[in-house]
C-alpha positions as CSV (number, residue, x, y, z in Angstrom):
1,M,5.4,13.0,-31.3
2,T,2.4,12.1,-33.6
3,I,0.8,8.7,-33.0
4,N,-0.7,6.8,-35.9
5,L,-4.2,6.2,-34.4
6,K,-5.0,3.7,-37.2
7,A,-2.1,1.5,-36.1
8,L,-3.1,1.4,-32.4
9,P,-3.9,-2.1,-31.2
10,Q,-7.6,-3.0,-31.1
11,N,-9.9,-6.0,-31.3
12,N,-13.2,-4.9,-32.7
13,E,-14.6,-8.4,-32.7
14,A,-13.8,-8.9,-29.0
15,E,-15.5,-5.6,-28.1
16,Q,-18.6,-6.7,-30.0
17,A,-18.5,-10.1,-28.3
18,V,-18.5,-8.6,-24.9
19,L,-21.5,-6.4,-25.6
20,G,-23.3,-9.3,-27.3
21,S,-22.6,-11.6,-24.3
22,I,-24.2,-9.1,-21.9
23,L,-27.3,-8.7,-24.0
24,I,-27.6,-12.5,-24.1
25,D,-27.1,-12.9,-20.3
26,Q,-27.2,-10.1,-17.8
27,D,-25.0,-12.0,-15.4
28,A,-22.2,-11.6,-17.9
29,M,-22.2,-7.9,-16.9
30,N,-20.6,-8.5,-13.5
31,L,-17.9,-10.7,-15.1
32,A,-17.1,-8.1,-17.6
33,L,-17.0,-5.3,-15.0
34,E,-14.3,-7.3,-13.1
35,E,-12.0,-7.0,-16.2
36,I,-12.9,-3.7,-18.0
37,V,-14.2,-0.2,-17.8
38,E,-15.8,2.0,-20.5
39,S,-12.5,3.6,-21.5
40,D,-11.0,0.2,-22.4
41,F,-13.1,0.1,-25.5
42,Y,-11.5,1.5,-28.6
43,D,-14.6,2.0,-30.7
44,E,-16.5,5.2,-29.6
45,N,-19.9,3.6,-30.3
46,H,-19.0,0.6,-28.2
47,K,-18.0,2.9,-25.3
48,K,-21.5,4.5,-25.5
49,I,-23.3,1.2,-25.6
50,F,-21.3,-0.2,-22.6
51,S,-21.9,3.1,-20.7
52,A,-25.6,2.7,-21.2
53,M,-25.4,-0.9,-20.0
54,V,-23.5,0.3,-16.9
55,D,-26.3,2.8,-16.2
56,L,-28.9,0.1,-16.5
57,D,-27.0,-2.1,-14.1
58,K,-26.7,0.8,-11.6
59,E,-30.4,1.3,-11.8
60,S,-31.0,-2.4,-11.2
61,K,-32.8,-2.7,-14.5
62,P,-32.6,-5.7,-16.8
63,I,-30.1,-5.4,-19.7
64,D,-31.6,-6.6,-22.9
65,I,-32.2,-5.2,-26.4
66,L,-35.4,-3.4,-25.4
67,T,-34.1,-1.7,-22.3
68,L,-30.8,-0.8,-24.0
69,Y,-32.8,0.6,-26.9
70,D,-34.8,2.9,-24.6
71,K,-31.7,4.0,-22.6
72,L,-29.8,5.0,-25.8
73,K,-32.9,6.6,-27.2
74,S,-33.3,8.7,-24.1
75,K,-29.8,10.1,-24.4
76,K,-30.2,12.6,-27.3
77,S,-29.1,11.0,-30.5
78,L,-27.1,8.2,-29.1
79,L,-29.2,5.4,-30.6
80,K,-28.7,6.8,-34.1
81,D,-24.9,7.3,-33.4
82,V,-24.3,3.7,-32.4
83,G,-26.1,2.3,-35.5
84,G,-29.7,2.0,-34.3
85,S,-31.6,-1.1,-33.3
86,S,-30.2,-3.1,-36.2
87,Y,-26.7,-2.9,-34.8
88,L,-27.9,-3.9,-31.3
89,S,-29.5,-7.0,-32.9
90,Q,-26.3,-7.7,-34.8
91,L,-24.4,-7.8,-31.5
92,I,-26.6,-10.6,-30.2
93,E,-26.0,-12.6,-33.3
94,I,-22.2,-12.3,-33.1
95,V,-21.8,-14.7,-30.1
96,P,-23.7,-18.0,-29.6
97,S,-23.5,-17.8,-25.8
98,S,-22.1,-15.7,-23.0
99,S,-19.8,-18.4,-21.6
100,N,-16.6,-16.8,-23.0
101,V,-17.3,-13.2,-21.9
102,V,-14.3,-13.2,-19.5
103,F,-12.0,-14.2,-22.4
104,Y,-13.3,-11.5,-24.6
105,A,-13.1,-8.9,-21.9
106,K,-9.5,-9.8,-21.1
107,S,-8.7,-9.4,-24.8
108,V,-10.3,-5.9,-24.8
109,K,-8.3,-5.0,-21.7
110,E,-5.0,-6.2,-23.2
111,K,-5.4,-4.0,-26.2
112,S,-6.4,-1.1,-24.0
113,I,-3.1,-1.5,-22.0
114,L,-1.1,-1.7,-25.2
115,R,-2.7,1.5,-26.4
116,N,-1.9,3.2,-23.1
117,M,1.7,2.0,-23.3
118,I,2.1,3.5,-26.7
119,R,0.5,6.8,-25.8
120,T,2.6,7.0,-22.6
121,A,5.8,6.1,-24.4
122,S,5.0,8.9,-26.9
123,E,4.5,11.3,-24.0
124,I,7.8,10.3,-22.5
125,I,9.7,10.8,-25.8
126,D,8.2,14.3,-26.2
127,E,8.9,15.2,-22.6
128,G,12.4,13.8,-22.8
129,Q,13.2,16.1,-25.8
130,T,12.1,19.2,-23.9
131,A,12.8,18.1,-20.3
132,E,13.9,20.9,-17.9
133,V,14.1,18.7,-14.8
134,E,16.9,16.6,-13.4
135,V,17.5,13.3,-15.2
136,D,16.7,11.3,-12.1
137,E,13.4,13.1,-11.6
138,F,12.5,12.6,-15.2
139,V,13.2,8.8,-15.0
140,D,11.1,8.6,-11.8
141,Q,8.2,10.3,-13.5
142,A,8.5,8.0,-16.6
143,E,8.7,4.9,-14.4
144,R,5.6,6.0,-12.4
145,K,3.6,6.4,-15.6
146,L,4.5,3.0,-16.8
147,F,3.9,1.4,-13.4
148,E,0.4,2.9,-13.3
149,I,-0.4,1.1,-16.6
150,S,1.2,-2.2,-15.5
151,Q,-1.1,-2.0,-12.4
152,N,-4.1,-1.2,-14.5
153,K,-4.6,2.0,-12.7
154,K,-6.3,5.1,-14.0
155,R,-4.7,8.4,-13.4
156,S,-6.5,10.2,-10.6
157,G,-8.9,13.0,-11.4
158,F,-12.2,14.3,-10.2
159,V,-14.6,11.6,-9.0
160,S,-18.3,12.4,-8.4
161,T,-19.8,11.8,-4.9
162,A,-22.4,9.6,-6.7
163,E,-19.6,7.2,-7.7
164,L,-17.8,7.5,-4.4
165,A,-21.0,7.0,-2.3
166,S,-21.7,3.7,-4.1
167,E,-18.1,2.4,-3.7
168,T,-17.9,3.5,-0.1
169,I,-21.2,1.7,0.8
170,K,-19.8,-1.5,-0.7
171,I,-16.7,-1.2,1.5
172,I,-18.7,-0.5,4.7
173,E,-21.1,-3.4,3.8
174,N,-18.1,-5.7,3.5
175,L,-16.7,-4.5,6.8
176,T,-20.1,-5.0,8.4
177,T,-20.3,-8.6,7.1
178,R,-16.8,-9.4,8.4
179,K,-17.6,-8.1,11.9
180,M,-13.8,-7.5,12.5
181,A,-12.4,-4.6,14.5
182,I,-9.1,-4.7,12.6
183,T,-9.6,-3.4,9.0
184,G,-5.9,-3.0,8.2
185,I,-2.7,-4.9,8.8
186,A,-2.4,-6.0,12.4
187,S,0.7,-5.2,14.4
188,G,0.2,-8.3,16.7
189,F,-0.1,-6.0,19.7
190,K,-3.8,-6.4,20.7
191,K,-4.4,-3.0,22.5
192,L,-2.5,-1.1,19.8
193,D,-4.6,-2.8,17.1
194,K,-7.8,-2.1,19.0
195,M,-6.9,1.7,19.0
196,T,-5.7,1.8,15.3
197,A,-7.8,-0.9,13.6
198,G,-4.5,-1.9,12.0
199,F,-2.3,-0.1,9.5
200,Q,-4.4,1.1,6.6
201,D,-3.6,1.1,2.9
202,S,-2.2,4.4,1.6
203,D,-1.2,5.5,5.2
204,L,2.3,6.7,6.2
205,I,3.1,5.6,9.8
206,I,6.0,7.1,11.6
207,I,7.5,5.1,14.5
208,A,9.8,7.3,16.4
209,A,12.0,7.0,19.5
210,R,15.4,7.9,20.9
211,P,18.3,5.5,20.3
212,G,18.2,2.3,22.3
213,M,14.4,2.2,22.7
214,G,14.0,-0.8,20.4
215,K,12.7,0.8,17.2
216,T,14.1,-1.9,14.8
217,S,13.0,-4.7,17.1
218,F,9.5,-3.2,17.3
219,S,9.3,-3.0,13.6
220,L,10.6,-6.6,13.2
221,N,7.9,-7.8,15.6
222,I,5.3,-6.2,13.2
223,V,7.0,-7.7,10.1
224,M,7.1,-11.2,11.5
225,H,3.5,-11.0,12.7
226,A,2.3,-9.8,9.3
227,A,4.4,-12.4,7.3
228,L,4.3,-15.5,9.6
229,V,0.9,-15.2,11.2
230,H,-1.1,-13.6,8.3
231,G,0.9,-14.7,5.3
232,L,1.4,-11.1,4.0
233,K,4.2,-9.9,1.8
234,V,6.5,-7.4,3.4
235,G,9.3,-5.2,2.0
236,F,12.0,-4.0,4.4
237,F,14.5,-1.3,3.6
238,S,17.3,-1.5,6.2
239,L,19.6,1.5,5.8
240,E,21.3,1.0,9.1
241,M,21.7,-2.8,9.6
242,A,23.1,-5.4,7.2
243,K,20.5,-8.0,6.0
244,E,22.5,-10.8,7.6
245,Q,22.2,-9.1,11.0
246,L,18.4,-8.6,10.5
247,M,18.1,-12.3,9.6
248,M,19.9,-13.3,12.8
249,R,17.6,-11.1,14.8
250,M,14.6,-12.7,13.3
251,L,16.0,-16.2,13.9
252,S,16.6,-15.3,17.6
253,A,13.0,-14.0,17.9
254,K,11.5,-17.0,16.2
255,S,13.6,-19.7,17.9
256,K,13.6,-17.9,21.3
257,L,17.3,-18.5,21.5
258,N,20.0,-16.0,22.7
259,F,21.1,-13.7,19.9
260,G,24.7,-13.9,21.0
261,K,24.7,-17.6,20.7
262,I,23.3,-17.5,17.2
263,R,25.7,-14.7,16.2
264,T,28.8,-16.6,17.5
265,G,27.6,-20.1,16.6
266,F,27.9,-21.4,20.2
267,L,24.8,-23.6,20.0
268,S,24.1,-27.1,21.3
269,D,22.6,-29.7,18.9
270,S,19.1,-29.0,20.1
271,E,19.6,-25.2,19.8
272,F,21.0,-25.6,16.3
273,Q,17.9,-27.6,15.3
274,K,15.7,-24.9,16.7
275,T,17.6,-22.4,14.6
276,V,17.2,-24.5,11.5
277,D,13.4,-24.8,12.2
278,A,13.2,-21.1,12.6
279,A,15.1,-20.5,9.4
280,D,12.7,-22.9,7.6
281,A,9.7,-20.9,8.8
282,L,11.3,-17.6,7.7
283,Q,12.3,-19.1,4.4
284,R,8.7,-19.8,3.6
285,A,7.7,-16.2,4.7
286,N,7.4,-13.5,2.1
287,I,9.8,-11.0,3.6
288,Y,12.1,-9.1,1.2
289,I,15.1,-7.1,2.6
290,D,17.1,-4.4,0.8
291,D,20.1,-3.2,2.9
292,T,21.5,-0.7,0.4
293,P,22.8,2.3,2.4
294,A,22.1,6.0,1.8
295,L,19.2,5.5,-0.6
296,T,17.6,8.5,-2.2
297,S,13.9,8.9,-2.2
298,L,13.9,8.3,-6.0
299,D,15.9,5.1,-5.5
300,L,13.6,3.9,-2.8
301,R,10.5,4.7,-4.9
302,S,11.9,2.9,-7.9
303,R,12.8,-0.3,-6.0
304,T,9.5,-0.3,-4.2
305,R,7.5,-0.1,-7.4
306,R,9.5,-3.0,-8.8
307,I,9.0,-5.3,-5.8
308,K,5.3,-4.2,-5.7
309,S,5.0,-5.2,-9.3
310,D,7.0,-8.4,-9.0
311,K,5.9,-9.7,-5.5
312,G,2.8,-7.7,-4.7
313,I,4.0,-6.5,-1.2
314,D,1.3,-5.6,1.3
315,L,3.5,-3.6,3.7
316,L,6.7,-1.6,3.5
317,I,9.1,-0.7,6.3
318,V,11.9,1.9,6.1
319,D,14.5,1.8,8.8
320,Y,15.4,4.5,9.3
321,L,14.3,7.7,7.6
322,Q,17.2,10.0,8.6
323,L,19.6,7.7,6.8
324,M,17.9,8.4,3.5
325,R,19.0,11.2,1.1
326,G,16.8,13.6,-0.7
327,N,17.0,14.3,-4.5
328,S,17.4,18.0,-4.4
329,R,20.8,19.5,-4.1
330,T,20.4,21.3,-0.8
331,D,22.4,21.8,2.4
332,N,19.1,22.3,4.3
333,R,18.5,19.1,6.2
334,E,15.1,20.1,7.3
335,R,14.0,20.7,3.7
336,E,15.6,17.4,2.7
337,I,13.7,15.4,5.3
338,A,10.5,17.2,4.3
339,E,11.1,16.1,0.7
340,I,11.7,12.5,1.8
341,S,8.6,12.5,4.0
342,L,6.4,13.8,1.2
343,S,7.8,11.3,-1.1
344,L,7.0,8.4,1.2
345,K,3.4,9.6,1.7
346,A,3.0,9.9,-2.1
347,L,4.4,6.4,-2.6
348,A,2.0,4.9,0.0
349,K,-1.0,6.5,-1.9
350,E,0.4,5.4,-5.3
351,L,0.9,1.8,-4.3
352,Q,-2.1,1.7,-1.9
353,I,-0.1,0.0,0.9
354,P,0.8,1.2,4.4
355,I,4.4,2.4,4.7
356,I,6.0,2.4,8.2
357,A,9.0,4.8,8.5
358,I,11.3,4.5,11.5
359,S,12.6,7.9,12.8
360,Q,15.0,9.2,15.3
361,L,13.9,11.7,17.9
362,S,15.8,14.8,18.8
363,R,17.7,15.1,22.1
364,Q,15.2,17.7,23.5
365,T,13.1,14.7,24.6
366,E,15.6,14.0,27.3
367,A,15.6,17.6,28.6
368,R,12.1,17.1,30.0
369,T,11.6,15.6,33.5
370,D,9.5,12.6,32.3
371,K,11.4,12.3,29.1
372,K,8.3,11.3,27.2
373,P,8.3,12.1,23.5
374,Q,6.1,14.6,21.9
375,L,5.2,15.5,18.3
376,S,7.6,18.5,18.5
377,D,10.5,16.1,19.1
378,L,10.3,14.7,15.6
379,R,13.9,15.3,14.4
380,E,14.8,17.9,11.8
381,S,11.4,18.5,10.3
382,G,7.8,19.3,11.2
383,A,6.9,17.8,7.9
384,L,6.9,14.4,9.4
385,E,4.1,15.3,11.7
386,Q,2.2,16.9,8.8
387,D,2.6,14.1,6.3
388,A,2.1,11.2,8.6
389,D,-1.3,9.7,9.1
390,M,-0.1,8.1,12.3
391,V,2.8,8.9,14.6
392,I,3.8,6.3,17.2
393,F,6.4,6.9,19.9
394,L,8.3,4.3,21.8
395,H,9.2,5.1,25.4
396,R,10.8,3.1,28.2
397,A,11.3,4.8,31.5
398,D,13.8,2.2,32.7
399,A,16.2,3.2,30.0
400,Y,16.9,6.4,32.0
401,K,16.8,4.9,35.5
402,R,19.7,3.7,37.5
403,V,17.6,2.2,40.2
404,A,15.1,-0.5,39.4
405,D,11.4,-0.2,40.2
406,E,8.1,-2.0,39.5
407,R,7.7,-0.5,36.0
408,D,11.0,-1.9,34.7
409,G,10.4,-4.1,31.7
410,L,7.5,-2.0,30.5
411,A,7.4,-0.1,27.2
412,E,4.9,2.7,26.4
413,V,3.6,2.8,22.9
414,I,2.3,6.4,22.5
415,I,0.0,7.2,19.6
416,G,0.8,10.9,19.3
417,K,-1.2,11.4,16.2
418,Q,-3.9,9.4,14.4
419,R,-5.6,11.1,11.5
420,N,-8.7,8.9,11.6
421,G,-8.7,7.6,15.2
422,P,-8.0,8.3,18.9
423,T,-4.6,9.0,20.5
424,G,-3.5,7.4,23.7
425,T,-1.0,5.1,25.3
426,V,-0.6,1.3,25.3
427,S,1.8,-0.6,27.6
428,L,3.7,-3.6,26.3
429,A,6.2,-5.9,27.9
430,F,9.8,-5.2,26.9
431,L,12.0,-8.2,27.0
432,D,15.8,-8.3,26.5
433,T,16.6,-11.8,27.8
434,Q,17.6,-13.2,24.4
435,G,20.2,-10.5,23.7
436,V,17.8,-8.8,21.2
437,P,15.0,-6.6,22.5
438,S,11.5,-7.7,21.8
439,F,8.0,-6.4,22.6
440,E,5.1,-8.6,23.8
441,N,1.5,-8.2,24.9
442,L,1.0,-7.8,28.6
443,A,-1.2,-10.4,30.3
444,D,-3.2,-7.6,31.8
445,E,-3.1,-4.8,29.2
446,Y,-4.5,-1.4,29.7
447,T,-5.0,1.7,27.6
448,E,-5.3,5.3,28.7
449,S,-8.5,7.0,27.9
450,P,-8.3,7.7,24.2
451,T,-8.9,11.3,23.0
452,E,-10.3,11.8,19.5
453,Q,-8.1,13.7,17.1
454,V,-9.4,15.5,14.1
């Protein structure tokens, strides 16, 4: 489809005002950079001028008409291309001050987004007329392109080490200033957070265990810590349990009341008030639950993009992975799980949030003497191990014992894989006194000697 370039939205005056503001006051450069990049300018000459300004800023040189003149002059015939020194002088005369640079920059950005929307819509129309893929896949691709624009993201491509080094140093400098061991989203379990530094953006985390080990309860502990303690926004896909049941579990955990009492309504006046207080706290929390069963990976991606756009979620939980369906028409379950796994990892990178996927373990775990899970136990697909940035196993020895011993009530959280950190085991207290399993920090925690994994 041919696009009428002359009809594309633009604001030449706003572009000139941004450049003029920077020439008047170099501090306006930082304000402009928070809103726009070079490609947001429509006029090619304005792109060249802004690029030269960015170069001067990177070199820690002043940005004024003289330094800009020299920078453009040093780049072949750029000075002549942009209109010479007379045009640079004209830019200064356009604005009386730099005080409105943010307003001008936002106007430039808005026009840039509109142009990108028009170009993308044109691409979608062209691709739709010649599409050779399934309709659901085509819709997913179109939605992803539009979502990228709505989030002001540039499509990924090659990035130079010069640019990466500068950005990475800024990140490290910020971490050094904060002096905090946890750089991601904390689980609330101190020893686990110490080993992982929290759940990192763009990471896929698999939490796996055999049935009855408390996978959902463990994930709800993480959800409630993130939302109630740190005020984060959490999305929760519950493919196994109804949203009302999840809410009752959270009420039980928050109020410290027996789940059976809450579920049946056999509460004293004081217990009912505790439940109301817990509900009030959860009502203020930013936890969003979707209990649609048998979601496909396309459905899940689409819904997650929407809630990311609408609510700005910081963390996503999927409970549990084996209840999802792939998009390909295949009877090969291993291939289907591999597709789902790859889709979740791609989604984590796209949205730049950690995604925690709960997974069932195969029965071969129970064939071993100690019954401790291993990476090879990940059910139905080795792709889970490959795609995951972190694999966490939950294990409770007392779940298999008929005779009580001193280790009853202990749960082992085994980090079987961590792409950017150590592996090892953390012990937590496992409590089931309220009718719903919960995990808590031990008063005297310990960690096995970590082993670095590449």
